One Martini backbone bead per residue (centre of mass of N, CA, C, O) as a GRO file, in nm:
protein
   98
    1MET     BB    1 -14.760 -14.826   2.722
    2ARG     BB    2 -14.880 -14.850   2.392
    3SER     BB    3 -14.830 -14.657   2.085
    4SER     BB    4 -14.904 -14.501   1.788
    5GLU     BB    5 -14.658 -14.310   1.580
    6GLY     BB    6 -14.712 -14.378   1.303
    7ASP     BB    7 -14.449 -14.616   1.246
    8ARG     BB    8 -14.406 -14.591   1.551
    9GLU     BB    9 -14.341 -14.713   1.868
   10VAL     BB   10 -14.477 -14.610   2.185
   11ARG     BB   11 -14.359 -14.595   2.516
   12GLU     BB   12 -14.506 -14.579   2.830
   13ILE     BB   13 -14.391 -14.436   3.148
   14SER     BB   14 -14.339 -14.416   3.471
   15LEU     BB   15 -14.153 -14.302   3.723
   16ASP     BB   16 -14.185 -14.553   3.903
   17GLU     BB   17 -14.099 -14.757   3.688
   18LEU     BB   18 -13.819 -14.637   3.637
   19LYS     BB   19 -13.717 -14.664   3.928
   20SER     BB   20 -13.746 -14.982   3.932
   21LEU     BB   21 -13.511 -14.990   3.685
   22TRP     BB   22 -13.249 -14.831   3.764
   23ASN     BB   23 -13.047 -15.053   3.852
   24GLN     BB   24 -13.041 -15.192   3.576
   25ILE     BB   25 -12.943 -14.950   3.418
   26LEU     BB   26 -12.678 -14.911   3.580
   27ASP     BB   27 -12.562 -15.192   3.529
   28LEU     BB   28 -12.539 -15.156   3.222
   29LEU     BB   29 -12.362 -14.906   3.232
   30LEU     BB   30 -12.124 -15.040   3.379
   31GLU     BB   31 -12.056 -15.243   3.149
   32SER     BB   32 -11.978 -15.002   2.939
   33ASP     BB   33 -11.918 -14.753   3.173
   34ARG     BB   34 -11.783 -14.652   3.464
   35ILE     BB   35 -11.784 -14.342   3.439
   36ALA     BB   36 -12.082 -14.312   3.373
   37TRP     BB   37 -12.180 -14.440   3.628
   38LEU     BB   38 -12.052 -14.230   3.819
   39ALA     BB   39 -12.214 -13.984   3.696
   40PHE     BB   40 -12.524 -14.137   3.770
   41PHE     BB   41 -12.564 -14.293   4.050
   42ASP     BB   42 -12.665 -14.007   4.205
   43ALA     BB   43 -12.920 -13.973   4.068
   44ARG     BB   44 -13.230 -13.801   4.059
   45LEU     BB   45 -13.556 -13.875   3.997
   46VAL     BB   46 -13.804 -13.630   3.933
   47ARG     BB   47 -13.913 -13.634   3.618
   48LEU     BB   48 -14.182 -13.747   3.380
   49THR     BB   49 -14.234 -13.598   3.058
   50SER     BB   50 -14.303 -13.774   2.829
   51ASN     BB   51 -13.960 -13.771   2.697
   52VAL     BB   52 -13.871 -13.630   2.984
   53LEU     BB   53 -13.594 -13.647   3.200
   54THR     BB   54 -13.550 -13.543   3.532
   55ILE     BB   55 -13.249 -13.455   3.697
   56ASN     BB   56 -13.056 -13.479   4.006
   57PHE     BB   57 -12.772 -13.406   4.261
   58SER     BB   58 -12.900 -13.348   4.523
   59ASP     BB   59 -12.720 -13.358   4.853
   60VAL     BB   60 -12.709 -13.235   5.166
   61THR     BB   61 -12.513 -13.465   5.297
   62LYS     BB   62 -12.249 -13.402   5.106
   63PHE     BB   63 -12.294 -13.082   5.069
   64GLY     BB   64 -12.195 -12.758   5.100
   65GLY     BB   65 -12.371 -12.581   4.927
   66GLU     BB   66 -12.308 -12.529   4.615
   67HIS     BB   67 -12.349 -12.760   4.325
   68ASN     BB   68 -12.197 -12.815   3.986
   69PHE     BB   69 -12.128 -13.092   3.745
   70SER     BB   70 -12.233 -13.067   3.448
   71ALA     BB   71 -11.964 -12.973   3.304
   72ALA     BB   72 -11.814 -13.259   3.374
   73ARG     BB   73 -12.001 -13.403   3.195
   74ASN     BB   74 -12.016 -13.626   2.946
   75PRO     BB   75 -12.207 -13.652   2.665
   76ARG     BB   76 -12.153 -13.954   2.616
   77HIS     BB   77 -12.279 -14.052   2.883
   78LEU     BB   78 -12.567 -13.973   2.817
   79GLY     BB   79 -12.595 -14.170   2.578
   80LEU     BB   80 -12.549 -14.427   2.749
   81LEU     BB   81 -12.794 -14.387   2.929
   82GLN     BB   82 -13.006 -14.386   2.705
   83LYS     BB   83 -12.938 -14.672   2.605
   84SER     BB   84 -13.005 -14.820   2.872
   85ILE     BB   85 -13.298 -14.733   2.886
   86LYS     BB   86 -13.385 -14.857   2.620
   87GLU     BB   87 -13.309 -15.155   2.687
   88ILE     BB   88 -13.478 -15.181   2.959
   89ALA     BB   89 -13.751 -14.987   2.901
   90GLY     BB   90 -13.813 -14.907   2.586
   91ILE     BB   91 -13.708 -14.595   2.583
   92ASP     BB   92 -13.697 -14.263   2.469
   93LEU     BB   93 -13.487 -14.010   2.619
   94GLU     BB   94 -13.470 -13.709   2.750
   95ILE     BB   95 -13.209 -13.539   2.938
   96VAL     BB   96 -13.236 -13.336   3.230
   97GLU     BB   97 -13.100 -13.086   3.438
   98GLU     BB   98 -13.173 -12.927   3.764
   0.00000   0.00000   0.00000
């Protein structure tokens, strides 16, 4: 769905629609930066509210106990993911990790 917000056009998308595009988004990310792709290929899309996408990396089958690699992820990689989302889905998103 598209709507006007001032002079810019805003596209709204559901979490299910974004999930259906996720492999294309990751493929584009892989083309630009393999390390960024590695940083996000395991991300779980949890919630999409307004322009904020919440992701997490919890996978109880991979690790025992708590794990948090957010400090190891390069902020530049987050920007590349946002750029890939913009190109494939046509939306600007803030991305937060849960």
